[in-house]
N, C-alpha and C positions, 0 to 999 in steps of 0.2 A: 474441283481437283486440281486448280492450279496456282502455283506460287508465284513469286516475283520475277523469277527467270524470264517467261516470255515475256510479260510486260516490260520486262527491264529487260518480267522477263524474261526472261528471261525469259524471252528464251526458252516456251517451255510447253512440249504440252503436258505431260503427266509428270516431269521434274518439278516440272512443270508441275514432276507429278505435279513440276517440275514448276518458266524459267515464265521467255523467255520472258518472252513475258514473256522480259519482263516483259522482263520481262516478268513476279511473274507463284490460295483455296487449297485444302488438302483433305483428301477422303479418308475417313475413318472406316468405312461399312466394308470395305476391303478386306479388313484384317479379322473382323468378327466371324466366328466359328458358324461355319456353316458347309452344306454339301454342295451347294454350288459348285459349279466348274468355272461360269464364265457370268462376267458382272457387265453391266451396260451403265455408264455414266452419262447424264444429258443435262446440259447445263445452258445458261444465258448469261452473260457477262457484260458489263458496261465498263469501258474505261475513257475517260475525260480527255486523256491524250494517251496513244500508243508511242512508247519509246522503245528504245534499245542500247540495253548496257549504260543507261543514263542518258543517253544522246536522244537529244530532242529535235523533231525537223521543224523550222519555223512555220512551214505549210499543211503540218500536221493537223488531224481533226478528231474529235471524239468518235469511237466506234465501238459498234455493237457485236459482240462476238457470240454466236450458236455454237455450242461444242458436243460433240457426241465421240463416247471414248468404249472401247471394248476391252476388258482387261480379263485375263485369266487367273485363277489361282495360284498357277505356277510362276506369274510375274510377268508375261508376256503381254503388250498389250499394242492397239491402233486406236490412234484417235485423228478425227479431224475437226477443223474450225472453218468457221465461215466469216469473213471480214465485211462489215455495211458501216460506209461512210453516213455518219449523222451530219454533216453540213449543208444537207438538204442539194446536193450534186444532181446533175440530168440522170445519173447511173450510180445509185447508192451502194449496188453489188460491185466491191473489188474483187473479191476471189475469195482463195481459200488456200489451205494447207493441209498436207496429210503426213502424220507423225506414226510409224512404228518404232516401238522401243521394248526395252526388259528391264524390269524393275528387281530389285535382288538383296539380299539380306545376309550377313555372315554369322547371325547368331537367333537364336529361336525367339527373343526378346524382342528383337527387330532395333537394337540399340547401335548397329553398325550397319552400313550397307549402300546403296547407291542405286545410279541408273546411268543407260546408255539408250541413245534414240537417234533418229534421223527425219529431216524434216524437209519435204519439198513444198516449195510455195507455187503458188498459179496466181499470181496478182498482177493486174493489168499493169502495163509501164505508165500509164497517165493518173496513175493513183497518187492523191495526195498522203496517204499513208508511210509511213519509214521505212514499211518492208517492201515497198515496189521494187527495189533496188535487189530484194534476194533473189537466189536462184534454189539454193539449198543449205542446209545446215547440219552438221553431225555434233551433236552433244553428249556429255558425260558428266558424272558428278559422283563423291562420295561424301558421305554424312556420317558423324560421330555424335552419338547421344547417350553418352554412359550414365546410367541410373537417373537419367531424364532429368538432368541438372539444367542443360543447355546443349543446344544443338549446333555443332560445327558443321558448317560445310564446304568443300571446295569443289568448284565446276570449271570446265573448259567448254568452250565452243569453237568450232571450226566454219565459216561463212563464206559459202561462194556466192560470187556476183555474178549478175546479168551480164557485166561489163568486162567478165574477168578479172575483177578485183575481189581477191580473197583476204580474209584476217581472221586473228584469232584473238578470243575474249576470253578470259578469265575472270573469276569471282570468288570470292571467301565471303561467307554469311556467317553471323551469329545470333541466333532467335532461341527465343522461350516460351514455350506456350503454356499458358497459365489459364487451370480451369477454375473458373469464376462462381458458377453455380452447378450442381451435379443433377441428373435424373434419369430416367427410363434404367432399362438395365444395364447392371453393372457399372451405374453411374456416368455411362458414357456421352449421356446427351446433355445439353444445357450450354450454358453461355462459355465461350474462351476468348481471352486477348492473347495477342502473339505478337510481342516487340521484336524489333527485326532490323538487324544494320545489315549492308552489304557493299563491299567495295569491289569495285569494277577496274579492270585494266585488259590492257590489248594493243593490237595494232589499228591502226587508220589508214587510209591515204589521202596524204597530206600535198597541197599544190604550192609551187614557189611561184608566184608570178614574176615575168621579166621585170618589170617595172616597181615592185616592192619587195621590200627585205621581210615583210610579213608573211605568216603562213595562214594560209585557210584550210579548212577542211572540205573536200570534194567528193566524199564517197557516201556515205550513209546520209548525211545531212541533206547533202544537197546532189542528188544521184543524177539530175538531169542537167547539172549545169554542164559550159561545152569551155574546155581548156587545150591549148596547145604546149602549155608550160610542162615543166618535168616534175613528176609525180615521184614522193618518196615513201616509203613506210617507217614509221617509227612506232616502238612499243611503249607506251606511256600509261600514267593513270589517266583511268576516263572519268570515273565518278564516284559519289559517295550516296548511298542512299538510304533514310530511314523510313519504317512504317510502323504502323500499328494495327495489325489484324484484327477486324472484331467479327466473330463467329458463331451462330447461334445454330445448333444441332437437333435435330428434331428426327428421330430414328434415323431414316434414310436421306432426310433432306438436311439440306444447309443453306444457309443464308449468311451471304459476308459482305463487310464492307472494310475498306482500308485506304487510308491515305495517306500520301507518300510527301516528302521532302527529299528532294533532289540536288545535290551540288556536282554539275559539270567541270572537269579540269581538261586543260590543255586542248580548249575549243575557244571559237569567238563569242560564246554564250556566255553571260556572267551572272553571278549570283544564284540563289536558292530559287527552284519554283517548286511548284507543288502542282500534284494531279492526286487522283483517286479513283478506286474500282470499287464496284459493287456488283453483285450476282447471286444467283441461286441455283443450284443443283442438286440431283436427286440419282441415287443409285438402286438400281434393281435387278 
């Protein structure tokens, strides 16, 4: 039930329903007609490289994310994510995050809506994953999907760092869910593909060394680096991400695979880089 935001993306965990992940796999079963007032979604997600807003930590590693989310019919949810480093370290458990939030829509057809959430991170300072410098984030998004032609999403995230380094990240996303095969009740099951393009922008903490005219990123990419030079904040284009999410739905189960190509900007990283996610989740 997560999309690019947490990973990417985004950022996210139900905006994830979200990010955040990007942050940042979406759940259809919540919208089905039922008398239940509370849904539970459990999942397991593998990320070949955890990123944030298209930024990749050179020391980052593949991670395994067990997830558990409680969702009410009225749109309130609380989600927990565990982080397991798969590089074979002595302490593979890096920590967890907890996200309460609210998903809403402006119309009965759910073609216009959004979500708001806040995430608290409990990740060890020595962790190699890029989220180790995070203290908390506040996230919000609005989406527009008229007549189910294409979905346009705008989102914003305020990040609080452990070293009092705060950043604002924005993204715009264009996606289209295509039902390739249909089965099950109301033809909601089957195979889907979702092409997606996301553009990220925001502030980052840059360091200007005393003996160099070049700026290097010092916040998210190298949270443990030490420097006495002056830091400045700039709002810049961060990254362009393209993905093709493949989803197979069987009743309340979903199996997902998504390859990503990401082009970072205004950083010492160069060229495109590739990563992928795969996972399974169930709603009951």
